[in-house]
PLY file of the C-alpha trace (Angstrom):
ply
format ascii 1.0
element vertex 153
property float x
property float y
property float z
element edge 152
property int vertex1
property int vertex2
end_header
113.58 97.08 102.83
110.89 99.12 104.50
107.55 97.24 104.43
104.97 99.62 102.96
102.25 98.12 105.17
104.09 98.16 108.50
104.70 100.85 111.11
106.09 98.74 113.96
109.48 100.52 114.05
107.88 103.59 115.58
105.90 101.46 118.00
108.85 99.50 119.37
111.74 101.99 119.22
112.94 102.18 122.85
114.62 105.59 122.52
112.00 107.49 120.55
114.49 108.03 117.72
111.86 106.63 115.34
108.58 108.41 115.99
105.30 106.54 115.72
103.46 107.28 112.48
100.12 105.95 111.33
100.35 103.99 108.07
98.78 106.94 106.24
101.42 109.31 107.61
104.29 106.90 106.95
103.33 106.41 103.30
103.70 110.15 102.64
107.37 110.30 103.62
110.18 109.77 101.13
113.21 107.99 102.60
115.17 107.73 99.34
114.80 107.15 95.61
115.41 104.11 93.45
117.64 104.27 90.41
118.35 101.68 87.73
121.88 100.66 86.83
121.36 100.10 83.11
124.66 98.20 82.90
123.19 95.48 85.16
119.44 95.51 84.41
118.47 92.54 82.21
116.11 94.39 79.81
118.62 97.26 79.49
121.61 95.02 78.70
120.02 92.85 76.03
116.78 91.28 74.95
115.73 89.65 78.24
112.35 90.41 79.73
112.14 91.20 83.44
109.52 93.18 85.33
110.11 92.07 88.92
110.81 95.58 90.26
107.65 96.99 88.66
105.53 94.09 89.88
106.85 94.29 93.46
106.57 98.09 93.84
104.05 98.61 96.67
103.12 102.19 95.78
99.50 102.12 94.56
100.22 104.18 91.42
103.53 102.30 90.86
106.82 104.19 91.03
108.27 101.98 88.29
106.83 101.78 84.79
107.81 99.59 81.87
108.77 101.34 78.66
108.91 99.40 75.41
112.07 99.53 73.32
113.19 97.73 70.18
116.47 95.82 70.47
118.46 94.47 67.53
119.85 91.01 68.23
123.24 89.78 66.99
121.49 87.91 64.15
119.85 91.16 62.97
116.36 90.33 64.18
114.46 92.93 66.16
112.69 92.18 69.42
110.65 94.46 71.70
111.60 94.50 75.38
109.95 96.27 78.29
112.52 98.28 80.26
111.86 99.55 83.77
111.95 103.29 84.40
111.71 104.86 87.88
109.14 107.62 88.30
111.05 109.65 90.88
108.05 111.73 91.92
106.25 108.55 93.05
109.17 106.63 94.58
109.28 106.53 98.39
112.61 104.69 98.65
111.28 101.62 100.48
113.86 99.31 98.85
111.51 96.45 98.00
112.49 96.65 94.32
116.16 96.35 95.28
115.53 93.40 97.60
113.52 91.50 94.97
115.78 92.20 91.96
116.78 88.81 90.46
120.22 90.00 89.29
122.91 88.01 91.11
125.31 90.06 93.26
124.65 93.79 93.11
121.00 94.56 92.35
120.28 96.35 89.07
117.93 98.70 90.90
119.15 100.35 94.07
117.91 102.99 96.48
119.87 106.09 97.42
118.91 107.00 100.95
119.59 110.02 103.13
122.69 109.84 105.32
122.10 109.71 109.09
122.89 113.39 109.46
120.08 114.24 107.02
117.35 111.93 108.29
115.79 114.57 110.52
115.55 117.01 107.62
114.23 114.31 105.29
111.71 113.16 107.83
110.30 116.66 107.93
109.88 116.82 104.13
106.59 115.30 102.90
106.47 113.73 99.46
105.71 116.19 96.68
102.04 116.51 95.94
100.94 115.41 99.41
99.31 118.80 99.89
100.98 119.32 103.24
103.19 122.17 104.29
106.92 121.46 104.54
108.51 121.79 107.95
112.10 121.28 106.78
115.04 123.65 106.80
114.93 124.36 103.09
118.52 123.19 102.67
119.49 121.25 99.56
119.13 117.52 100.16
121.64 116.42 97.52
121.88 112.85 96.28
122.38 111.16 99.62
124.40 107.97 99.70
123.80 104.54 98.26
122.41 101.85 100.46
121.31 98.25 100.24
123.15 95.22 99.01
126.31 95.70 97.01
127.04 99.11 98.54
126.02 101.11 95.47
127.88 104.27 94.52
0 1
1 2
2 3
3 4
4 5
5 6
6 7
7 8
8 9
9 10
10 11
11 12
12 13
13 14
14 15
15 16
16 17
17 18
18 19
19 20
20 21
21 22
22 23
23 24
24 25
25 26
26 27
27 28
28 29
29 30
30 31
31 32
32 33
33 34
34 35
35 36
36 37
37 38
38 39
39 40
40 41
41 42
42 43
43 44
44 45
45 46
46 47
47 48
48 49
49 50
50 51
51 52
52 53
53 54
54 55
55 56
56 57
57 58
58 59
59 60
60 61
61 62
62 63
63 64
64 65
65 66
66 67
67 68
68 69
69 70
70 71
71 72
72 73
73 74
74 75
75 76
76 77
77 78
78 79
79 80
80 81
81 82
82 83
83 84
84 85
85 86
86 87
87 88
88 89
89 90
90 91
91 92
92 93
93 94
94 95
95 96
96 97
97 98
98 99
99 100
100 101
101 102
102 103
103 104
104 105
105 106
106 107
107 108
108 109
109 110
110 111
111 112
112 113
113 114
114 115
115 116
116 117
117 118
118 119
119 120
120 121
121 122
122 123
123 124
124 125
125 126
126 127
127 128
128 129
129 130
130 131
131 132
132 133
133 134
134 135
135 136
136 137
137 138
138 139
139 140
140 141
141 142
142 143
143 144
144 145
145 146
146 147
147 148
148 149
149 150
150 151
151 152
C-alpha cells in the first residue's frame, strides 16, 4: 500500500520516474479506487460485524462509510450489521484497506489501479474537488486493472 503520510518514493527514485511531491501535493492525487467484493466481505455475506477497512482508511474525511442493514438469520431473527461502502469521490487508491482486510486469501476490498501506460495521464489528473486545473489529456481513464493481493479482476 501507499503510506498516506510518506513521500520518500519521490525523494529516492534514482531515475526521476517518480517525481518528488510534498505531502500536500501527494494527497491530492488519485492512484486508483477501492471496491468491495460483496461475495467475500464479512458484513455483506452474513451477520458478522467488521469495520477494519473503514477504521484504517487514512483519508481525513474517510473514503469508506458504514451503512446499517438488517439481516435475517437462519433462525428467523433479525440483526443489524454495518456494511462498508466506498465513497469513490474520496478514495485515493492507497490500498491500506486492502492490506488490512482480515479476510483470508483474497481481500474483500481491493483497489483498481491505473495500468503503467496510464500512470502519466493519471498523475496529471488531480482528485475531483481539489480546485486545481487538470493538466491531463482528457482521454477516458476506464476502469484500470486490479492490483494487490489475490490479483483481483
